[in-house]
C-alpha positions in Angstrom: 87.6 -29.5 166.5 90.1 -29.9 169.3 91.0 -33.4 170.6 92.5 -34.5 173.8 95.8 -36.3 172.9 98.0 -38.3 175.2 101.2 -40.3 174.7 99.4 -43.6 174.1 101.4 -46.8 173.7 104.0 -48.1 171.2 103.1 -51.7 171.8 100.6 -52.4 169.1 101.3 -51.0 165.6 98.6 -49.3 163.5 95.3 -47.9 164.8 93.5 -49.6 167.6 90.2 -48.5 169.1 89.1 -48.7 172.7 85.8 -47.5 174.3 87.2 -44.0 174.8 89.6 -43.4 171.8 92.1 -44.7 169.4 95.8 -45.4 169.8 98.1 -44.8 166.8 101.6 -46.2 166.4 103.8 -46.0 163.3 107.4 -46.8 162.6 110.0 -44.4 161.3 113.7 -44.4 162.2 114.6 -41.3 160.3 111.6 -38.9 160.5 111.8 -35.7 162.5 108.0 -35.6 163.1 104.9 -37.6 162.2 101.6 -35.9 161.9 98.3 -37.8 162.2 95.7 -36.4 159.9 92.0 -37.0 160.6 89.4 -36.8 157.8 85.7 -36.6 157.4 83.8 -39.8 157.1 83.9 -39.6 153.3 87.6 -39.1 153.3 87.4 -35.7 151.5 88.0 -33.0 154.1 90.9 -33.0 156.6 89.4 -32.1 160.0 92.5 -32.2 162.2 96.3 -32.5 162.0 97.9 -33.7 165.2 101.7 -34.3 165.6 102.1 -37.6 167.3 103.3 -36.6 170.8 105.7 -39.4 171.7 108.5 -41.4 170.3 109.7 -44.7 171.8 112.7 -46.0 170.0 111.6 -45.8 166.4 107.9 -46.0 167.1 105.9 -42.7 167.0 102.7 -42.9 168.9 99.8 -41.1 170.4 96.2 -41.7 171.7 93.3 -39.5 170.6 90.2 -39.5 172.8 86.7 -39.1 171.4 87.1 -41.1 168.2 86.7 -44.8 167.5 86.2 -47.4 164.8 85.4 -46.0 161.5 87.7 -43.0 161.9 89.3 -42.0 158.6 93.0 -41.0 158.8 96.4 -40.8 157.3 100.0 -39.7 158.2 102.4 -37.0 157.0 106.1 -37.4 157.7 108.6 -34.6 158.2 112.3 -35.0 157.7 115.1 -34.7 155.3 114.4 -34.8 151.6 117.7 -36.0 150.2 117.2 -38.9 147.7 121.0 -39.1 147.2 121.2 -40.2 150.9 118.1 -42.4 150.7 115.6 -40.0 152.4 112.4 -38.9 150.7 110.4 -37.2 153.4 107.8 -34.8 152.1 105.0 -33.7 154.5 102.9 -32.5 151.5 102.2 -36.2 150.8 99.5 -38.0 152.7 100.6 -41.5 153.6 98.5 -44.6 154.3 99.2 -46.5 157.5 101.2 -49.6 156.6 99.0 -51.4 159.2 95.7 -50.1 157.7 93.0 -52.8 157.7 90.6 -51.0 155.4 90.6 -48.0 153.0 88.2 -45.2 152.2 88.3 -44.0 148.6 90.8 -44.9 145.9 94.1 -44.0 144.5 94.4 -41.7 141.5 97.6 -41.6 139.4 98.2 -37.8 139.6 101.5 -35.9 139.6 100.7 -34.7 143.1 101.3 -38.2 144.5 105.0 -38.0 143.5 107.4 -36.6 146.1 109.2 -34.7 143.3 108.0 -32.4 140.6 107.3 -34.3 137.4 109.1 -32.8 134.4 111.6 -30.9 136.5 115.1 -31.0 135.1 116.3 -32.4 138.4 113.9 -35.3 138.1 113.4 -37.0 141.5 115.9 -34.8 143.2 113.3 -32.0 143.0 110.7 -31.4 145.7 107.0 -31.1 145.1 104.8 -29.0 147.3 101.4 -30.1 146.2 99.0 -31.8 148.6 98.5 -35.4 147.5 95.5 -36.1 149.8 92.8 -35.7 147.1 94.4 -38.6 145.2 95.3 -41.0 147.9 93.0 -43.5 149.7 92.6 -42.9 153.4 93.1 -45.4 156.1 90.2 -46.5 158.3 90.2 -47.6 161.9 88.6 -51.0 162.1 87.5 -53.2 165.0 87.5 -56.7 163.5 87.8 -59.4 166.2 89.2 -62.9 166.0 88.1 -65.1 163.2 84.9 -66.9 164.2 84.9 -70.7 164.4 88.6 -70.9 164.4 88.4 -74.4 165.8 86.5 -75.5 162.7 89.5 -75.2 160.4 89.9 -78.2 158.1 93.5 -78.7 159.0 94.1 -80.8 155.9 97.2 -83.0 156.1 99.9 -82.2 153.5 99.5 -85.6 152.0 95.9 -85.0 151.3 96.3 -81.6 149.8 95.0 -81.0 146.3 95.5 -77.3 145.5 93.3 -75.2 143.1 95.0 -72.0 142.0 92.4 -69.3 141.2 91.8 -65.6 140.7 89.3 -64.1 143.1 87.4 -62.4 140.3 88.2 -64.4 137.2 87.1 -67.8 138.6 83.4 -66.8 138.9 83.0 -63.7 136.7 81.5 -65.7 133.9 79.9 -68.6 135.8 76.2 -68.6 135.1 75.5 -70.9 138.0 76.9 -68.3 140.5 74.2 -65.7 141.4 74.8 -62.6 139.3 75.1 -60.3 142.2 78.2 -62.0 143.6 80.0 -63.1 140.5 83.6 -61.9 140.7 83.5 -61.4 144.4 84.8 -63.1 147.5 81.2 -64.2 148.3 81.0 -65.7 144.7 84.1 -67.8 145.3 82.3 -69.7 148.1 78.8 -69.8 146.5 77.0 -73.1 146.4 77.8 -73.7 142.7 81.6 -73.2 143.3 81.6 -75.3 146.4 79.9 -78.1 144.5 82.3 -77.9 141.7 85.4 -77.9 143.9 84.1 -80.7 146.1 83.4 -82.8 143.0 87.0 -82.2 141.8 88.3 -83.4 145.2 89.9 -80.0 145.9 91.1 -79.6 149.5 92.7 -76.1 149.3 92.0 -73.1 147.1 95.1 -70.8 146.5 94.0 -67.3 145.6 96.1 -64.9 143.6 96.9 -61.7 145.6 94.0 -60.3 147.5 96.0 -57.7 149.6 95.0 -54.2 148.5 97.0 -53.3 145.4 97.3 -50.6 142.7 97.1 -50.6 139.0 100.4 -49.5 137.5 100.5 -46.1 135.9 102.0 -47.5 132.7 99.1 -49.9 132.3 96.5 -47.2 132.9 98.0 -45.1 130.2 97.4 -48.1 127.9 93.8 -48.5 129.3 94.8 -51.8 130.9 94.9 -52.8 134.6 96.9 -54.9 137.0 94.7 -58.0 136.9 96.8 -60.5 138.8 97.4 -58.1 141.7 101.2 -58.5 142.3 101.5 -54.8 143.2 100.7 -54.6 146.9 100.1 -51.3 148.8 98.2 -52.7 151.8 99.4 -55.8 153.6 96.4 -56.0 156.0 93.5 -54.8 153.8 91.6 -57.1 151.4 91.4 -55.7 147.9 88.1 -53.9 147.7 87.5 -54.5 144.0 86.4 -58.0 144.9 84.0 -56.9 147.6 80.4 -57.9 147.5 77.7 -56.3 149.6 79.2 -57.5 152.9 82.6 -55.8 152.3 85.4 -57.1 154.4 83.0 -59.3 156.3 82.3 -61.0 153.0 85.9 -62.2 152.9 85.6 -63.8 156.4 82.3 -65.4 155.5 83.9 -66.8 152.3 86.6 -68.5 154.4 84.0 -69.9 156.8 82.1 -71.5 153.9 85.2 -73.0 152.5 86.1 -74.4 155.8 82.6 -75.9 156.3 83.2 -77.7 152.9 86.6 -79.1 154.1 88.6 -76.7 151.9 91.5 -74.6 153.2 92.2 -71.1 152.0 95.8 -70.2 150.9 96.8 -66.7 149.9 99.4 -65.8 147.4 101.2 -62.9 149.2 103.7 -60.3 147.9 106.1 -59.0 150.6 109.1 -58.7 148.3 108.2 -55.4 146.8 105.5 -52.7 146.9 103.4 -50.6 144.5 105.6 -47.6 145.0 108.0 -48.7 142.3 111.5 -47.3 141.7 112.9 -43.8 142.3 110.3 -42.4 139.8 107.3 -43.9 141.7 104.8 -42.3 144.0 105.1 -41.6 147.7 102.1 -43.4 149.1 103.2 -45.0 152.4 106.6 -46.7 153.0 108.7 -44.4 150.8 107.4 -41.3 152.6 107.5 -42.8 156.1 111.1 -44.1 156.0 112.5 -44.9 152.6 115.9 -45.9 153.9 114.5 -48.5 156.2 111.7 -50.1 154.2 113.6 -50.6 151.0 117.0 -52.1 150.0 118.9 -49.1 148.5 122.0 -49.4 146.3 125.1 -48.9 148.5 127.0 -47.0 145.8 124.1 -44.5 145.3 121.2 -44.7 147.8 119.1 -42.6 145.4 118.4 -45.8 143.5 116.8 -49.1 144.6 118.0 -52.7 144.6 115.8 -54.4 142.1 116.0 -58.1 142.8 112.3 -58.4 142.1 112.1 -56.8 138.6 109.4 -54.4 139.8 111.6 -51.4 140.7 112.1 -51.9 144.4 112.9 -54.6 147.0 111.4 -54.6 150.5 114.1 -54.7 153.2 112.7 -57.7 155.2 116.0 -58.0 157.0 115.1 -54.8 158.9 113.5 -55.8 162.3 110.6 -53.3 162.0 109.9 -54.3 158.4 110.1 -58.0 159.4 107.7 -57.2 162.2 105.3 -55.7 159.7 105.4 -58.8 157.6 104.9 -61.2 160.4 102.1 -59.1 162.0 100.4 -59.1 158.6 100.6 -62.8 158.3 99.2 -63.3 161.8 96.4 -60.9 161.1 95.3 -63.0 158.1 95.4 -66.2 160.1 93.8 -64.9 163.3 91.3 -62.4 162.1 90.6 -63.4 158.5 90.9 -67.2 159.0 93.3 -68.2 156.2 95.2 -71.5 156.4 98.5 -70.7 154.7 100.5 -68.6 152.3 102.3 -68.9 149.0 105.2 -66.4 149.0 105.8 -64.6 145.7 109.5 -64.4 144.8 110.4 -66.0 148.2 114.1 -66.0 147.5 114.0 -62.2 148.1 112.6 -62.7 151.5 115.4 -65.1 152.5 118.3 -63.0 151.1 120.7 -61.7 153.7 123.7 -59.4 153.2 125.8 -62.5 152.3 123.1 -64.0 150.0 120.2 -66.3 150.3 120.1 -68.1 153.7 117.5 -70.7 154.7 118.5 -69.9 158.3 118.0 -66.2 157.8 115.9 -63.9 159.9 112.7 -64.1 157.9 112.6 -67.9 158.1 113.6 -68.0 161.7 110.8 -65.5 162.6 108.1 -67.6 160.9 109.2 -70.9 162.2 109.4 -69.8 165.9 106.1 -67.9 165.8 103.3 -69.9 167.6 100.7 -68.8 165.2 102.5 -69.0 161.9 104.4 -72.2 162.7 101.1 -74.1 162.4 99.9 -72.9 159.0 101.0 -74.0 155.5 104.0 -72.2 153.9 104.7 -72.4 150.2 107.7 -70.7 148.4 108.1 -69.5 144.9 111.8 -70.4 145.0 113.2 -67.8 142.7 113.7 -64.1 141.9 116.0 -62.3 139.4 118.6 -61.2 142.0 122.0 -62.8 142.6 121.7 -66.5 143.4 118.0 -66.1 142.7 117.1 -69.7 141.8 116.8 -71.8 145.0 114.5 -74.7 144.2 114.9 -77.2 147.0 116.9 -74.9 149.3 114.1 -73.6 151.6 113.6 -74.8 155.2 111.8 -78.1 155.8 108.7 -76.3 157.0 108.2 -74.9 153.4 106.8 -76.6 150.3 108.0 -75.1 147.0 106.6 -74.6 143.5 108.4 -77.1 141.3 108.9 -75.6 137.9 111.3 -78.4 136.9 108.4 -80.8 137.3 106.2 -78.6 135.1 108.7 -78.4 132.3 109.6 -82.1 132.6 106.0 -83.2 132.2 105.5 -81.0 129.2 108.7 -82.1 127.6 107.9 -85.8 128.0 104.5 -85.6 126.5 105.6 -83.5 123.5 108.4 -86.1 122.9 111.7 -84.5 123.8 114.6 -86.9 123.9 115.9 -87.7 127.3 112.8 -86.4 129.1 111.6 -89.8 130.3 114.6 -89.9 132.6 113.7 -86.5 134.1 110.1 -87.6 134.4 111.2 -90.5 136.6 112.6 -88.1 139.1 109.4 -85.9 138.9 107.1 -88.9 139.6 109.0 -89.4 142.8 108.6 -85.8 144.1 112.0 -84.7 142.6 114.0 -86.3 145.4 117.4 -84.8 144.1 116.0 -81.4 145.0 114.0 -82.1 148.1 115.2 -85.2 149.8 117.4 -83.7 152.4 117.3 -82.0 155.8 114.3 -84.1 156.9 112.0 -82.7 154.2 108.9 -84.6 153.1 108.0 -85.5 149.5 105.0 -83.2 149.9 107.5 -80.3 149.7 107.3 -80.6 145.9 104.3 -78.6 144.7 103.7 -80.3 141.3 101.9 -78.4 138.5 101.7 -78.5 134.8 100.2 -75.0 134.5 99.8 -72.0 136.7 98.5 -68.4 136.3 101.9 -67.4 135.0 102.2 -69.0 131.6 100.0 -71.0 129.2 96.9 -72.7 130.5 96.9 -76.5 130.1 94.8 -76.2 126.9 97.1 -73.6 125.5 100.2 -75.8 126.2 98.7 -78.2 123.6 97.5 -75.5 121.1 100.3 -73.0 120.8 104.0 -73.1 120.1 104.5 -69.3 120.7 103.1 -66.7 123.0 100.4 -64.5 121.6 100.5 -61.5 124.0 99.9 -58.6 121.7 96.8 -57.5 123.7 99.3 -56.6 126.5 100.6 -53.8 124.2 104.2 -54.7 124.8 104.9 -55.8 121.2 104.6 -59.5 122.2 107.9 -59.3 124.1 106.5 -60.0 127.6 105.9 -63.4 129.1 107.9 -66.6 128.8 109.5 -67.3 125.4 110.3 -71.0 126.3 107.0 -72.7 127.2 107.8 -76.4 126.5 104.5 -76.4 124.5 103.4 -78.1 121.3 100.5 -77.1 119.2 100.0 -80.6 117.8 100.2 -79.4 114.2 98.3 -76.1 114.0 98.8 -72.9 115.9 95.7 -72.0 117.9 92.1 -73.0 117.4 91.3 -75.6 114.9 88.3 -77.4 113.4 90.4 -80.5 112.6 88.9 -83.3 114.7 92.2 -85.3 114.6 94.2 -82.4 116.0 91.5 -81.7 118.6 91.5 -85.3 119.7 95.3 -85.3 120.0 95.2 -82.2 122.1 92.5 -83.6 124.4 94.4 -86.9 124.9 97.6 -85.0 125.7 95.8 -82.8 128.3 94.3 -85.9 129.9 97.8 -87.6 129.9 99.3 -84.6 131.7 96.5 -84.4 134.2 96.9 -88.1 134.9 100.6 -87.6 135.4 100.0 -84.8 137.9 97.6 -86.8 140.1 99.7 -90.0 139.8 102.9 -88.4 141.0 104.3 -88.3 144.5 104.3 -84.8 145.9 101.5 -82.2 146.2 99.4 -81.6 143.1 98.2 -78.1 142.1 95.6 -77.6 139.4 95.2 -74.2 137.7 91.5 -73.1 137.7 89.9 -73.9 134.4 92.3 -76.6 133.4 89.8 -79.2 134.4 87.4 -77.9 131.8 89.7 -77.0 128.9 89.9 -73.2 129.6 92.0 -71.2 127.1 93.6 -67.7 127.1 94.0 -67.8 123.3 97.7 -68.2 123.6 98.3 -65.3 126.0 100.9 -66.6 128.5 101.2 -63.4 130.6 97.6 -62.3 131.1 98.5 -60.1 134.1 96.9 -57.1 132.6 93.8 -58.7 131.1 90.8 -58.1 133.3 88.4 -59.4 130.7 87.3 -62.7 129.2 90.9 -63.5 128.0 91.9 -64.2 131.6 88.5 -65.0 133.1 87.6 -68.7 133.3 85.1 -69.5 130.5 82.2 -71.5 131.9 80.3 -71.5 128.6 82.6 -74.0 126.9 83.1 -76.6 129.7 84.4 -80.0 128.7 82.3 -82.0 131.1 84.1 -85.2 130.3 87.4 -83.7 131.3 85.8 -82.4 134.6 84.6 -86.0 135.3 88.1 -87.3 134.5 89.8 -85.0 136.9 87.3 -85.9 139.6 88.0 -89.5 139.0 91.8 -88.9 139.2 91.4 -87.1 142.5 89.2 -89.9 143.9 91.7 -92.5 142.8 94.5 -90.7 144.4 92.5 -90.3 147.6 91.7 -94.0 147.6 95.4 -95.1 147.4 97.8 -94.1 150.1 100.8 -95.1 148.1 100.1 -92.1 145.8 100.1 -89.7 148.8 103.2 -90.6 150.7 105.2 -88.2 152.7 108.4 -90.3 152.5 110.6 -90.5 149.4 110.8 -93.7 147.5 114.3 -95.0 146.6 113.7 -98.7 145.7 114.7 -99.7 149.2 113.5 -103.1 150.4 110.7 -103.2 152.9 111.1 -105.1 156.2 107.6 -106.6 156.0 107.9 -108.3 152.6 111.3 -107.7 151.3 109.8 -105.9 148.3 111.2 -102.6 146.9 109.1 -99.5 147.7 109.3 -98.5 144.0 110.2 -100.5 140.9 110.6 -99.5 137.2 109.8 -101.6 134.2 110.0 -101.3 130.4 107.4 -102.4 128.0 108.9 -105.9 128.0 108.3 -106.2 131.7 112.0 -106.2 132.4 114.1 -103.6 134.2 113.9 -100.2 132.6 116.7 -99.1 130.3 117.4 -95.6 131.7 120.2 -95.1 129.2 117.9 -95.0 126.2 117.4 -91.3 125.1 114.4 -92.3 123.1 112.6 -94.1 126.0 108.9 -93.7 125.3 107.3 -96.2 127.6 107.9 -96.6 131.3 106.1 -98.3 134.1 106.4 -97.4 137.8 105.2 -99.7 140.6 104.5 -97.8 143.8 104.4 -99.5 147.1 104.5 -98.0 150.6 107.9 -96.4 151.5 110.5 -98.6 153.2 111.1 -95.7 155.5 107.6 -95.4 156.8 105.3 -97.5 159.0 102.0 -98.3 157.3 98.9 -100.0 158.4 98.5 -103.6 157.0 95.9 -102.4 154.5 98.1 -99.5 153.3 101.2 -101.6 153.2 99.5 -104.0 150.8 98.4 -101.2 148.6 100.2 -101.1 145.2 99.6 -99.1 142.1 101.3 -99.8 138.8 101.3 -96.8 136.4 102.2 -97.0 132.7 103.3 -93.9 130.7 103.4 -94.3 127.0 104.0 -91.3 124.8 104.6 -92.8 121.3 101.8 -92.5 118.7 102.3 -96.1 117.8 100.8 -98.9 119.8 102.8 -101.2 122.0 102.1 -104.5 123.9 103.2 -104.1 127.5 104.1 -107.1 129.7 102.8 -106.5 133.2 104.8 -107.4 136.4 103.3 -110.2 138.4 100.7 -109.0 140.9 100.6 -110.2 144.5 99.7 -113.8 145.0 96.0 -114.5 144.8 95.3 -111.2 143.0 95.1 -109.8 139.5 95.6 -106.3 138.0 92.6 -104.0 137.7 92.5 -100.9 135.5 91.7 -97.9 137.7 92.7 -95.1 135.4 92.9 -95.0 131.6 93.5 -91.6 130.0 92.2 -92.9 126.7 88.7 -93.7 127.9 86.2 -93.5 130.7 87.3 -95.9 133.5 84.9 -94.8 136.2 84.3 -98.5 136.7 87.3 -100.7 137.4 88.2 -103.2 134.6 89.6 -106.5 135.6 92.4 -108.0 133.6 92.6 -111.7 133.0 95.9 -111.5 131.2 99.5 -110.6 131.8 99.8 -107.9 129.2 98.1 -104.7 127.9 97.8 -103.1 124.5 98.6 -99.4 124.6 97.2 -97.6 121.6 99.0 -94.3 121.2 99.8 -91.8 124.0 98.3 -93.1 127.2 98.5 -93.3 131.0 97.1 -96.3 132.7 97.0 -97.0 136.4 96.5 -100.6 137.7 95.7 -101.8 141.1 95.7 -105.2 142.6 92.5 -106.9 143.4 91.7 -110.4 144.7 90.8 -112.7 141.9 87.2 -112.5 141.1 86.7 -109.2 142.9 86.9 -105.6 141.7 89.1 -103.2 143.6 87.5 -100.3 145.4 88.6 -97.2 143.7 
């Protein structure tokens, strides 16, 4: 079939349909020619090959009349095949559009998808002439409009954020309350059963592990495993189809709408630091074939090889203006068309690394902060990678929050009894001010967590001293070796009721610590019910019950406890402050905004390495203006980790009031308990939160 082809426009990247045709635009600074390949509706037969007729700068473009939404296509790029100079053009390889919003068919790991001939003595310096099209997914022209009901976004304030980190499939795959037809899908995530559960827990944002289209690694498939977590992106605009329900892409948008109607924001874990094309031995699927030297950081001494700051084989060159444009266009698409409310950037140090090193004023951060769409959504950084100067906790721009691994380790160390950890816990309870209190940053910048997808679940932190990752078939050498965990006496599952009780108490203590700390709490899906991965602390390749949340063994008491913690936090503004607390005196009452006490009710002895009991009295920040009610709010929290009991002398409450127990990790405290005395008996490891109430009245939780 012959098509009428015109120059079209370079303004909008990707494929965009109008009533008479489709405009195509793709970036390549080094190609000699870009061919547009059209395919049959099923993506099997190539029906036309059209050289894009025009180049404006580094954008190749053309408009084809007589086609529209639903058209299946791909690109082929002509140019120099010289890996030693960084170029890997091979027109025998069909390439997906970096801006593709949907795919037809799947990817097959076949030697034909390699730009070189596998097994050739010259390795990747050889040139392969086989057509890769039968083994590559095809791009599809879509016509999705703006996200419906954009004005109905929850727009949750940072101080009210309670994040729930979850896997799009694993959260619901085994939940019997979710309709069978949508378990493990986007629709299942926002089913009535899940919305009820999350609302009960007080969750205000769900953070999904990667849902951008991704590939299973060849080395995993050879072992009959898959990339379950999804940190292997190939399509920055397309939702991963393995989580589709019957509604396809539209099901994702409906999921977001349902979350919004429940007051829950949707955050995406996004991977812009590397792609699924791997190192020099990897396939030519898109970026490598279109312009390898522009899309990736190559080694200056030998451009055949890639800079590997990510540990995955390649590093995306976000410093290149057209690559930066791709990333920001992708982010805007997910906000404006898919309705999401923010992003967690995987290995975010990579994105901020300029030629001279990590720079919080670099191009990537500048682009996001000045963008009128992206400047209003939530941004969270994973503040590390394995490159030079890779650990950057606290160094990101003020608009970003950051995953705080120091907080995670500190909480674990304190509750397992490490010497000196109480001092570190003190900083963690106050949102790790030494890391974050600078440059106008807020205390909410600290994303506090005690467990995440990467590592032990909370239950496993209390049940295993060592990783048990043999199912990953890497000889148990993958995953973290230092987990700051403690099995409480026996490795793994046990029938010993004493050990089980010790583990349950420690989990409750860590959960209470999380919700009673300044900063932004993040809960790993399943931790509220005691979910285990049987000691696997790197379940990235376990798309099976090992990594799926187990809804058949739910600890309902723990679920109720977490719900109570969230409600208590919500009821007390002093636990959700955006300003840091430094013990400064407040103008309204000349009281310090935070005070520390030992078990004897006197000033805390911070020099004691064996410190096992500490009390923190939270008041409204001296730096902030509070309403009268909020300014009078005070919460006194006691942390006791010793197995022995201790009598704690309480600080005097406000005149005319008395202390009321609002949280007690050792028992159900859904009803406030008034104290008619000036001391408390703490029996073993315990967290207690007290609030002031007028004498004779209970305090509203």
